[in-house]
Biopython code that builds the backbone (N, CA, C, O; Angstrom):
import numpy as np
from Bio.PDB.StructureBuilder import StructureBuilder

atoms = [
    (1, "UNK", "N", (-70.646, 139.497, 124.112)),
    (1, "UNK", "CA", (-71.682, 138.111, 123.897)),
    (1, "UNK", "C", (-70.763, 136.930, 124.080)),
    (1, "UNK", "O", (-69.689, 137.045, 123.489)),
    (2, "UNK", "N", (-70.970, 135.665, 124.864)),
    (2, "UNK", "CA", (-70.090, 134.852, 125.173)),
    (2, "UNK", "C", (-69.553, 133.799, 124.471)),
    (2, "UNK", "O", (-70.230, 133.142, 123.681)),
    (3, "UNK", "N", (-68.851, 133.668, 124.606)),
    (3, "UNK", "CA", (-67.690, 132.806, 124.202)),
    (3, "UNK", "C", (-68.215, 131.548, 124.314)),
    (3, "UNK", "O", (-68.560, 130.951, 125.334)),
    (4, "UNK", "N", (-68.263, 130.972, 122.410)),
    (4, "UNK", "CA", (-68.370, 129.582, 122.863)),
    (4, "UNK", "C", (-67.648, 128.551, 122.694)),
    (4, "UNK", "O", (-67.901, 127.365, 122.907)),
    (5, "UNK", "N", (-66.319, 129.285, 122.123)),
    (5, "UNK", "CA", (-65.453, 128.997, 121.241)),
    (5, "UNK", "C", (-64.810, 128.234, 122.128)),
    (5, "UNK", "O", (-64.523, 127.114, 121.705)),
    (6, "UNK", "N", (-64.438, 128.523, 123.411)),
    (6, "UNK", "CA", (-64.350, 128.314, 124.830)),
    (6, "UNK", "C", (-64.397, 126.977, 124.948)),
    (6, "UNK", "O", (-65.233, 126.639, 124.110)),
    (7, "UNK", "N", (-63.865, 125.703, 125.667)),
    (7, "UNK", "CA", (-65.348, 124.745, 125.390)),
    (7, "UNK", "C", (-64.936, 124.488, 127.141)),
    (7, "UNK", "O", (-65.664, 123.735, 127.788)),
    (8, "UNK", "N", (-64.062, 124.981, 127.637)),
    (8, "UNK", "CA", (-65.123, 125.120, 128.837)),
    (8, "UNK", "C", (-66.134, 125.132, 129.500)),
    (8, "UNK", "O", (-66.639, 124.540, 130.453)),
    (9, "UNK", "N", (-66.505, 126.578, 128.243)),
    (9, "UNK", "CA", (-67.547, 127.615, 128.856)),
    (9, "UNK", "C", (-68.964, 126.463, 127.669)),
    (9, "UNK", "O", (-70.131, 126.536, 128.054)),
    (10, "UNK", "N", (-68.756, 125.829, 126.771)),
    (10, "UNK", "CA", (-69.155, 125.550, 126.293)),
    (10, "UNK", "C", (-70.171, 124.046, 126.395)),
    (10, "UNK", "O", (-71.293, 123.761, 125.975)),
    (11, "UNK", "N", (-68.888, 123.143, 127.349)),
    (11, "UNK", "CA", (-69.541, 121.846, 128.471)),
    (11, "UNK", "C", (-69.920, 122.426, 129.321)),
    (11, "UNK", "O", (-71.124, 122.241, 129.497)),
    (12, "UNK", "N", (-69.345, 123.276, 130.184)),
    (12, "UNK", "CA", (-70.290, 123.719, 131.386)),
    (12, "UNK", "C", (-71.738, 123.806, 131.107)),
    (12, "UNK", "O", (-72.629, 123.369, 131.836)),
    (13, "UNK", "N", (-71.954, 124.726, 129.401)),
    (13, "UNK", "CA", (-73.795, 125.036, 129.282)),
    (13, "UNK", "C", (-74.364, 123.614, 128.866)),
    (13, "UNK", "O", (-75.362, 123.186, 129.446)),
    (14, "UNK", "N", (-73.573, 122.676, 127.594)),
    (14, "UNK", "CA", (-74.537, 121.490, 127.307)),
    (14, "UNK", "C", (-74.263, 120.767, 128.599)),
    (14, "UNK", "O", (-75.114, 119.883, 128.496)),
    (15, "UNK", "N", (-73.839, 120.606, 129.402)),
    (15, "UNK", "CA", (-73.755, 119.870, 130.563)),
    (15, "UNK", "C", (-75.301, 120.169, 131.464)),
    (15, "UNK", "O", (-76.301, 119.467, 131.311)),
    (16, "UNK", "N", (-75.232, 121.164, 132.251)),
    (16, "UNK", "CA", (-76.092, 122.464, 132.200)),
    (16, "UNK", "C", (-77.224, 122.148, 131.535)),
    (16, "UNK", "O", (-77.958, 121.852, 132.478)),
    (17, "UNK", "N", (-77.984, 121.983, 130.377)),
    (17, "UNK", "CA", (-78.478, 121.634, 129.422)),
    (17, "UNK", "C", (-79.443, 120.459, 129.748)),
    (17, "UNK", "O", (-80.636, 120.280, 129.994)),
    (18, "UNK", "N", (-78.155, 119.670, 129.603)),
    (18, "UNK", "CA", (-78.927, 118.063, 129.313)),
    (18, "UNK", "C", (-79.645, 117.875, 130.782)),
    (18, "UNK", "O", (-80.822, 117.540, 130.918)),
    (19, "UNK", "N", (-78.684, 118.164, 131.913)),
    (19, "UNK", "CA", (-79.739, 117.793, 132.860)),
    (19, "UNK", "C", (-81.081, 118.622, 133.344)),
    (19, "UNK", "O", (-82.062, 118.091, 133.865)),
    (20, "UNK", "N", (-80.952, 119.838, 133.107)),
    (20, "UNK", "CA", (-82.077, 120.252, 132.761)),
    (20, "UNK", "C", (-83.239, 119.697, 132.483)),
    (20, "UNK", "O", (-84.043, 119.418, 133.372)),
    (21, "UNK", "N", (-83.476, 119.456, 131.110)),
    (21, "UNK", "CA", (-83.227, 118.900, 129.889)),
    (21, "UNK", "C", (-84.708, 117.402, 130.443)),
    (21, "UNK", "O", (-85.937, 117.435, 130.380)),
    (22, "UNK", "N", (-83.503, 116.063, 131.041)),
    (22, "UNK", "CA", (-83.498, 115.643, 131.005)),
    (22, "UNK", "C", (-83.986, 115.150, 133.034)),
    (22, "UNK", "O", (-84.355, 114.111, 133.581)),
    (23, "UNK", "N", (-83.784, 116.155, 133.373)),
    (23, "UNK", "CA", (-84.902, 116.041, 134.943)),
    (23, "UNK", "C", (-86.503, 116.360, 134.222)),
    (23, "UNK", "O", (-87.456, 115.604, 134.411)),
    (24, "UNK", "N", (-86.587, 117.700, 133.322)),
    (24, "UNK", "CA", (-87.588, 117.404, 133.180)),
    (24, "UNK", "C", (-88.123, 116.649, 133.294)),
    (24, "UNK", "O", (-88.686, 116.151, 134.269)),
    (25, "UNK", "N", (-88.004, 116.264, 131.683)),
    (25, "UNK", "CA", (-88.352, 114.706, 131.313)),
    (25, "UNK", "C", (-89.049, 113.638, 131.704)),
    (25, "UNK", "O", (-90.111, 113.107, 131.379)),
    (26, "UNK", "N", (-87.874, 113.378, 132.775)),
    (26, "UNK", "CA", (-88.246, 112.231, 133.977)),
    (26, "UNK", "C", (-89.103, 112.708, 134.882)),
    (26, "UNK", "O", (-89.959, 111.959, 135.351)),
    (27, "UNK", "N", (-89.014, 113.913, 135.234)),
    (27, "UNK", "CA", (-90.143, 113.901, 136.296)),
    (27, "UNK", "C", (-91.579, 114.124, 135.572)),
    (27, "UNK", "O", (-92.574, 113.560, 136.029)),
    (28, "UNK", "N", (-91.655, 114.902, 134.512)),
    (28, "UNK", "CA", (-92.969, 115.177, 134.019)),
    (28, "UNK", "C", (-93.567, 113.989, 133.288)),
    (28, "UNK", "O", (-94.711, 113.664, 133.604)),
    (29, "UNK", "N", (-92.955, 113.327, 132.382)),
    (29, "UNK", "CA", (-93.351, 111.769, 131.835)),
    (29, "UNK", "C", (-92.845, 110.157, 132.281)),
    (29, "UNK", "O", (-92.996, 109.091, 131.685)),
    (30, "UNK", "N", (-92.276, 110.435, 133.409)),
    (30, "UNK", "CA", (-91.781, 109.434, 133.812)),
    (30, "UNK", "C", (-92.183, 109.448, 135.556)),
    (30, "UNK", "O", (-92.138, 108.411, 136.218)),
    (31, "UNK", "N", (-92.478, 110.468, 136.008)),
    (31, "UNK", "CA", (-93.339, 110.531, 137.616)),
    (31, "UNK", "C", (-91.535, 109.484, 138.491)),
    (31, "UNK", "O", (-91.335, 108.658, 139.381)),
    (32, "UNK", "N", (-90.718, 110.258, 137.491)),
    (32, "UNK", "CA", (-88.621, 109.749, 138.409)),
    (32, "UNK", "C", (-88.583, 110.665, 139.474)),
    (32, "UNK", "O", (-89.249, 111.527, 140.048)),
    (33, "UNK", "N", (-87.930, 110.316, 139.475)),
    (33, "UNK", "CA", (-86.860, 110.593, 140.680)),
    (33, "UNK", "C", (-86.262, 112.232, 140.739)),
    (33, "UNK", "O", (-87.241, 112.537, 140.058)),
    (34, "UNK", "N", (-85.792, 113.104, 140.867)),
    (34, "UNK", "CA", (-85.262, 114.426, 140.059)),
    (34, "UNK", "C", (-83.768, 114.111, 140.547)),
    (34, "UNK", "O", (-82.904, 114.537, 139.780)),
    (35, "UNK", "N", (-83.341, 113.480, 141.621)),
    (35, "UNK", "CA", (-81.897, 114.060, 141.970)),
    (35, "UNK", "C", (-81.086, 113.131, 140.864)),
    (35, "UNK", "O", (-80.002, 113.424, 140.360)),
    (36, "UNK", "N", (-81.701, 112.198, 140.663)),
    (36, "UNK", "CA", (-81.418, 110.903, 139.345)),
    (36, "UNK", "C", (-81.310, 110.805, 138.527)),
    (36, "UNK", "O", (-80.570, 109.943, 138.054)),
    (37, "UNK", "N", (-82.179, 111.867, 137.651)),
    (37, "UNK", "CA", (-82.038, 112.111, 136.536)),
    (37, "UNK", "C", (-81.440, 113.124, 136.060)),
    (37, "UNK", "O", (-81.221, 113.345, 134.869)),
    (38, "UNK", "N", (-80.951, 114.237, 137.610)),
    (38, "UNK", "CA", (-80.385, 115.261, 137.460)),
    (38, "UNK", "C", (-78.770, 115.024, 136.619)),
    (38, "UNK", "O", (-78.332, 115.488, 135.566)),
    (39, "UNK", "N", (-78.188, 114.093, 137.635)),
    (39, "UNK", "CA", (-77.345, 112.945, 137.865)),
    (39, "UNK", "C", (-77.094, 112.116, 136.262)),
    (39, "UNK", "O", (-75.921, 112.028, 135.898)),
    (40, "UNK", "N", (-77.999, 111.626, 135.494)),
    (40, "UNK", "CA", (-77.964, 110.617, 134.528)),
    (40, "UNK", "C", (-77.954, 112.050, 133.414)),
    (40, "UNK", "O", (-77.141, 111.801, 132.524)),
    (41, "UNK", "N", (-78.363, 112.937, 133.279)),
    (41, "UNK", "CA", (-78.400, 113.609, 132.389)),
    (41, "UNK", "C", (-77.194, 114.897, 132.311)),
    (41, "UNK", "O", (-76.974, 115.540, 131.285)),
    (42, "UNK", "N", (-76.423, 115.125, 133.744)),
    (42, "UNK", "CA", (-75.314, 115.648, 133.452)),
    (42, "UNK", "C", (-74.137, 114.016, 133.350)),
    (42, "UNK", "O", (-72.972, 114.371, 133.534)),
    (43, "UNK", "N", (-74.191, 113.281, 133.237)),
    (43, "UNK", "CA", (-73.390, 112.275, 132.505)),
    (43, "UNK", "C", (-73.843, 112.384, 131.078)),
    (43, "UNK", "O", (-72.920, 112.733, 130.342)),
    (44, "UNK", "N", (-74.733, 112.232, 130.603)),
    (44, "UNK", "CA", (-74.952, 112.713, 129.176)),
    (44, "UNK", "C", (-74.218, 113.839, 129.226)),
    (44, "UNK", "O", (-72.999, 113.724, 129.353)),
    (45, "UNK", "N", (-74.669, 114.819, 129.159)),
    (45, "UNK", "CA", (-74.201, 115.545, 128.835)),
    (45, "UNK", "C", (-72.331, 115.826, 128.755)),
    (45, "UNK", "O", (-71.837, 116.800, 128.187)),
    (46, "UNK", "N", (-71.505, 114.711, 129.475)),
    (46, "UNK", "CA", (-70.240, 115.076, 129.977)),
    (46, "UNK", "C", (-70.049, 114.390, 128.437)),
    (46, "UNK", "O", (-69.311, 114.632, 127.482)),
    (47, "UNK", "N", (-70.952, 113.555, 128.675)),
    (47, "UNK", "CA", (-70.332, 112.215, 127.211)),
    (47, "UNK", "C", (-70.485, 113.077, 125.951)),
    (47, "UNK", "O", (-69.572, 113.159, 125.130)),
    (48, "UNK", "N", (-72.019, 113.917, 125.766)),
    (48, "UNK", "CA", (-72.118, 114.435, 124.837)),
    (48, "UNK", "C", (-70.788, 115.593, 124.697)),
    (48, "UNK", "O", (-69.854, 115.461, 123.905)),
    (49, "UNK", "N", (-70.899, 116.322, 125.315)),
    (49, "UNK", "CA", (-69.483, 117.319, 124.793)),
    (49, "UNK", "C", (-68.566, 116.354, 124.564)),
    (49, "UNK", "O", (-68.321, 116.264, 123.361)),
    (50, "UNK", "N", (-67.657, 115.214, 125.579)),
    (50, "UNK", "CA", (-66.552, 115.196, 125.009)),
    (50, "UNK", "C", (-66.083, 114.090, 123.752)),
    (50, "UNK", "O", (-64.942, 113.709, 123.490)),
    (51, "UNK", "N", (-67.900, 113.575, 122.808)),
    (51, "UNK", "CA", (-68.139, 113.446, 121.721)),
    (51, "UNK", "C", (-67.499, 114.401, 121.065)),
    (51, "UNK", "O", (-66.311, 114.577, 120.795)),
    (52, "UNK", "N", (-68.665, 115.107, 120.811)),
    (52, "UNK", "CA", (-68.321, 116.470, 120.372)),
    (52, "UNK", "C", (-67.348, 117.300, 120.364)),
    (52, "UNK", "O", (-66.905, 117.519, 119.237)),
    (53, "UNK", "N", (-66.948, 117.737, 121.042)),
    (53, "UNK", "CA", (-65.391, 118.167, 120.848)),
    (53, "UNK", "C", (-64.257, 117.589, 120.261)),
    (53, "UNK", "O", (-63.366, 118.249, 119.727)),
    (54, "UNK", "N", (-64.280, 115.906, 120.386)),
    (54, "UNK", "CA", (-63.394, 115.095, 119.966)),
    (54, "UNK", "C", (-63.364, 115.415, 118.159)),
    (54, "UNK", "O", (-62.501, 115.731, 117.340)),
    (55, "UNK", "N", (-64.388, 115.212, 118.144)),
    (55, "UNK", "CA", (-65.171, 114.694, 117.079)),
    (55, "UNK", "C", (-64.092, 116.027, 115.440)),
    (55, "UNK", "O", (-63.507, 115.885, 114.366)),
    (56, "UNK", "N", (-64.509, 117.142, 116.425)),
    (56, "UNK", "CA", (-64.892, 118.962, 115.759)),
    (56, "UNK", "C", (-63.732, 119.761, 115.913)),
    (56, "UNK", "O", (-63.656, 120.961, 115.649)),
    (57, "UNK", "N", (-62.383, 118.668, 116.576)),
    (57, "UNK", "CA", (-61.384, 118.874, 117.013)),
    (57, "UNK", "C", (-60.528, 119.988, 115.763)),
    (57, "UNK", "O", (-60.865, 119.612, 114.640)),
    (58, "UNK", "N", (-60.076, 120.551, 115.729)),
    (58, "UNK", "CA", (-59.197, 120.955, 114.811)),
    (58, "UNK", "C", (-57.908, 120.342, 114.953)),
    (58, "UNK", "O", (-57.577, 120.655, 116.097)),
    (59, "UNK", "N", (-56.993, 119.653, 114.457)),
    (59, "UNK", "CA", (-55.866, 118.954, 114.257)),
    (59, "UNK", "C", (-54.793, 119.663, 112.697)),
    (59, "UNK", "O", (-53.730, 119.127, 112.384)),
]
sb = StructureBuilder()
sb.init_structure("model")
sb.init_model(0)
sb.init_chain("A")
sb.init_seg("    ")
for serial, (resi, resn, name, xyz) in enumerate(atoms, 1):
    if name == "N":
        sb.init_residue(resn, " ", resi, " ")
    sb.init_atom(name, np.array(xyz, "f"), 0.0, 1.0, " ", f" {name:<3s}", serial, name[0])
structure = sb.get_structure()
């Protein structure tokens, strides 16, 4: 079983998912540049992961 409690593993999976989905949507629907979309998706994944981990941290 994969331990998604580990923030590094969670972050890597979320960034990967965001990059894949953002690239697919950009290429299929907007006829965009795949590399640029992957970078944007990765950046969005990092921003989401950082925000999610900040909001759900245990103090």
